[in-house]
N, C-alpha and C positions, 0 to 999 in steps of 0.2 A: 620547380615543378616536381610534384610527387606522383609517381605512377604506381597505383595499387595493382594487385594481381588481376582483379576483375576489370580494371581500366585497360590493362594491356590486352586482355582477352577480348574486350569489347572492340578495341581498335583493330585487332586481327580479324574479328568477325566482320567488321565493316569493310575492310579491304577484301576479304574473301567473298563477301556479298557483291561487291563491285566487280570483282573478277568473274564470279558466276553469272552476273547479269550480262557482262560483255560476251561471255561464252554463249549464253542462251540466245541473245539477240542475233548472233551470227549464224545460228542453226536454222535452216529452212523449215524443218518440221515443227519448230516452235513459233513460226510467224503467225499461223492461223489462230492458235489459242491466245497469243499475246495481243493480237488485234481485237479479238473478242473481249478480252479483259479491258483493254483501253476504250472500247465502245460501251462498256457497261457503266451506267451512272452510279449504281450501288457500289460496284467494285472500286471505281476510282475515288468516290467520296470516302469509302471506308479506308482505302489505302492512304488518302490524304490525312485522315485522322490518325492513322498509325504513324505516318511520317511526323506529324505534330508531336505525338508522344515520344517518338524516338529522338527528335531534336532536343526535347527537354531532358531526356535520359542522357544524351551525349554531353549536353551542357553540364550536367551533374557528375560527369565522369572525368572532368578536367580538374585535378586536384593540385593544390599548392599550399605552401606554408604561409601563414600570415601572423605577424607579431602584433599583439594588442597589449600595451603596457609591458609588463614583465613576463607575460606568458606567450607561448607560440602554439598555434593550433593549425590543424590541417582542414582546409575548407575547399569547396568546389567553386567553379565559376558561377554556378547557380546560387550558392550561398552568398557569394560576394555581391551578386546582382540583387538578391532578396535580403540584404542586410537588415532593413527595417523589420521585416517579418520575423527574422531570426533573433533579433536582439530586443525587440519591444515586447517583453513578456509581462504578463499581469500576475496577480497574486494567486488566483485560482480560476475556477470556471466563470465564463461569461458567454452569453448567448450570441448568435450571429447579429452583427450590427448594433450590439448593445453598448451603452455608455456606463453601465453599472455591473458590478459582480452579480452572479446568479443566486447567491445565498445572502441572507441578512446577517449583519454583524453589528457589533457595538461601535458606533462612529463617534469620534471625538470632534465636537463642534468648535468653532472659533472662539466662543466665549468661555470655553473650558468645560461645558456640560457635555453629556453623552446622550446619544439617541440610537435607537434600534432601527436599522434600515439597510438599504443596499448601497454600499460604498461606490464612489465613482472610480472608473478605471484610470490607470496612469496614462494610457495612450489612446485606447479606443474611445472616440468621441470626446476627447479632452478639449477640443477647440469649441465645443458648444457651451453656452452659458446656461441654457435651460433645455436639457435633452428632451424632456417630455413634450415640449411644444415645437422645438426646432429640428428634431432628428429626422422625421419623415421627409420634410421638405428638403433638408440638406442631403439626405441619401439620394433622393430622386434627382436633385440638381447635379450632384457630383457624378451619378451614374450616366446622366445625359451628356455631361461634359466629357467624361472618359470615352463613352461610345462614339461621340462625334470626333474626338481626336483620333481614335483608332480607325474610324471610317475615312477620315481625311488622309491618313497615311496610306490606306489601301487605294483610294482614288488616285492619289499622286503616283503610286507605283503603277497602276493600270495605264495612266496617261503616258508615263515614260515608256512603258512596255509597248504600248500601241504605236508610239512615235518611232521606236527603233525596229519594230518588226517589218519585214518586207511584205509585199502584197501576197506572195505565195504562202506566207506563214500566218495570215490573218485568221485562218480556220482555227488556230489555237484559242481564239477568243470568241468565235462565232458559232461553233458547233454546239449541239444541245448538251453533249457531255461536258464540254468546256464551260458552258454557262453554269451548269450545276456545280462544277468544281469551283468556279470563281465566286459563286454565291456562298459556298461553304467557307472559302478562304476569307471572304468579307466578314462573315459572322465570327470566325475564329479570331481574326485580327481585332475586330471591334470589341467583342466580348472580353477577350484577353486583356486588351488595354483598359477596358472599363474596370475589370476586377483589380488590375494592378493599381489603377488610379484610386479606387475606393480603399485598397489596402493601406494606402498612406494615411487614412483617416479613421478607419474602422477595422475590427477583426471580422472579415467577411463571413467566415464560417465559425466564429467564436473561438474560445480557448479551452484547453483541457485542464486537468486537475492541477498541474503545476504552472498554469498560465501561459502555455506555449500556443502559438497560433495554429489552429487546425488546418487552415488553408495551406500553410507552409508545410505541415506534415503530409498532407495529401499530395502535394506537388513533389516533395522529396521521395515519396513512396513509388513514384513512377519508375525511377531507375531500378529499384529493387524488383518490381514486377517484370521489367524488360530483361534484366540480368537473368532472373530465374527462367524466363521463357526462352531467351536466345542462347545463353551459354549452355544450358541443359541440352538444347537441341544440337548444338555444336558437338557436345560430347557424345550424344546418342547416335548421330548420323553415321560416323565412321563404323561403329560397331554393327549397326543395323545393315548398312549397305554391304560391307565386306562379308559378314557372316551369312546374310540372306542370299546374296548372289552365289557365294561358294557352296552353300547347302543345296541350292537348286540346280546348279550347273554340274558339280562333280558327283552328287548323290553318293551312294555307297556309305562307307564308314565315315566320310567327312560329314555327310548329312546326318548320320546317326549321332556323332559327337556334338555337332552344333545344336541339334534338337534336344539332346540331353542337357546341354548347358542352359538353354533358355527355359526348358521345362523345370529344371531344378531351381533356377532363379525365380521363376514365377511362383513356385511353391513356398517361398519364404515370404512371410508378411512384410510388405514394404515399409510399413510404419515402424515395425520393430527394427528393421535394418537401418532405417534413417536415424532412429533414436540412438541405436548403438554407435553409429558413425559419429553423430554429433557429440556424444559423450566422450568418444575417443579424442576428438578434436579439442574439447574443453580440457581434458586431462593433459594433452600435449602442450597446450598453451599455458596451463598452470605450471608445468614443469620447466617451461622455457619462457618464463615471464620477461626476461631481458630482451627477447626478440619481438615481443608484442607489448611495447611500453606505451602504446596509444590505443584508445578505445576504438578508433576507426580502423586500425590495423587488425584488432581482434575481431571486430564485426565483419570486416572484409574477408578474413580467412574462414570464418564460419559460413558466410554466404557462398564462398567459392566451394567449400566442401559440400554444402547442401546441393549446389548445382551438380557437383561430381556424382554424388550418390543418387540423385534423381535421374541423371543421365544413364548411370549403370543399371538402374532398375526400370527404365522406360523404353529401352531399345527393342524389347522382345516382340512387341506388337507389329512394328514396321518390319522387323526381320521376317516374321511369318508371311507377311504380304509379299515381300520381295522374293522370298523363297518360292512361293506359289507362282508368281509371275515369271520367274526365271525357269521353272520347270516347264512352263508353256513355251517360252521363247526358245529354249534349247531344241525344241522339236520343229521349229519353223524352218522353211526351205532354205533361207539364206544362211542360217547358222549351220545346217547340215551340209550345205555346199561348201562353206568355208572350212569345215572339218575335213571334208573329202579332198579338198585342194591342199591340205596340209598346213593351213594357217595356224600359228601358235595359239594355244589356249588363252594366254594373256592378252593377245591382240583381239581375240573374239570377245573376251569379257569387256575390254575397254571400248571397242569400236561398235560392237553389235548389241551386247546385253545391257551395259550400263546406260547408254543414251535412251534405250527403250523402256527403262524402268524409272527414269527421272520424273515423269509425270506423277507417279505414285509418291515419290520422295517429296516433290513440291507440295502436293495436296496434304500429305501427312505432317509436314513441317508446319504449315499454317494452321491445321486443325489442332495439333498438339500444343501449339503456343498458348492458346487460350486455356487449355486444361492445366497446363503447368502454372500459369498465373493464379488460377483458382486453387491449385494444390498448395502453393505457398501460403495463401490465406488460411487454409485449413490447418496446415502444419504449424504455423505461427500461433493459431488459435489454441492449439493443444501444447504449446511451449516446446516443440521440437523443430521449429522452423529457424528463421533467421534470429540473430542476436537481439535481445530485448532493446538494446540501444539503437538498433537499426530502424530507420523509418520504413515502414511497410504497411500495406493495407491490412494484413493479417494481425500485426501488432495493434493497429488502431481498433480493429474489431474485438480483439482480445481485451483491450482496455475498456472498450464500450460495454462489454458484458457486465461489468460491475456498475458502470454508470447508469445502465438501464434500470437498476434496482433502487436508484435514489428517488427521493421525493422532494422536489419535482424532478422529473426524468431529464437526464442529460442525453439528448438524442442526436446532436449535430455531428459528433465524431463518427458514429455509425453511419449516418446519412452521407457524410463526405466520402468515407472510404467506399461505401456502396456505389455512389454515383461515379467516382473516378474508375473504380474497378469494372463496373458495368459498361462504361464507355469504351474502355480498352478491349474488354473481352467481346463486346458486341461488334466493334469494328473489325477485330480479328476473325470472328465467325462469319460476318458478312463477306469479307474478302476471301475467306476460305471457301465459301459457297460459290463465289464467282470463279475462283481458280479451279474448283472441282468441275463445274459445268463447262468451263473452257477446255479442260484437258480430258473430258469424258469422251472416249472413242465412239460410243454409241451415238452421241449427239453429232459428232463429226460425220458419221456415216449418213445420218438423217439430214445433214446440211443445215443444222441449227446454228 
């Protein structure tokens, strides 16, 4: 097993999230907002979609070496599972569910003559004798078979779950929120199995310029989006929390120094700072080529550095909010009483200030996640984001920029990256709205 830097940080983040969840569930003042989130259909459905994306990202974060012939390569568990998608490449562009290449070429016929037309694909639709007549019926039939198999797996799971649940836990299947969740799970399982089944016979989202499956690229890009959103947040949070609380609580010269730091940092154009940092990483890897003898190691280091520089430039907004909240909290009666009784300042910060600003931290984390995913796409589009060999929605959009100028237009790469990125960002934004409403103190006072 090979553990990349980003893999190790992802595992640490998962453990930290589990620990934070255990801590939050034990605190009484978090019970009301958590119950409100669990009762929200929109919030729970969007959380389910996020968990689905996270599962794919974690599956793609388990790396190991695999020997094929005389070569050894580093692949992930997702690569191993999706081997047909990874290895069944075509010559060049092909449209979704197509059995032919997208451009006409000179075709050598069996009798030795040549004809100008669309060559057949090596893998996509290769089982068809006459694609023009058979393809539509074959695609619909295989889609129905795949959907039925996925639905059967879900129904079997529900039957087993129902038989093992005690009567007092039947509400997990009967409440209105639970029904909405199970409907979404049913659709996710059935549609996912259908796409997997179809991918064994067709390129569901077509192929790109070098004949690589676009559906495979879009799935692989999920990990990059999650890494950018989650690891950047993990780097940003300690800086924002520590500096924000210190500036608001101690005030004076401490507040002045911290304000000077984040004001100065904000005055530097972030794009230039990111570009300079990426250039430094490239120079370092070029001078130490023996340490980065694999493309995946080089791309992983660049991805890690991009997370680091985004985290360093993204903490100032949350720091400002925490500073303002801490300035208010330090004047509250219970904090004044603790200071009058001689309680240590470190104890006041940990037991009184930090728990009362956590709702702002939670809201900001969920809101910033989607903006960071979009930031990766923008940075990769202008070639200062992740490594060009890394699968990401930004690189797919960057590649689609030239494809849109072709005649006929190659549109499926742009559509695939847009749909996947839109789904992840929409789920994150909807969940962020639910979290914000649940932790809004004004709504709590109104009894909403």
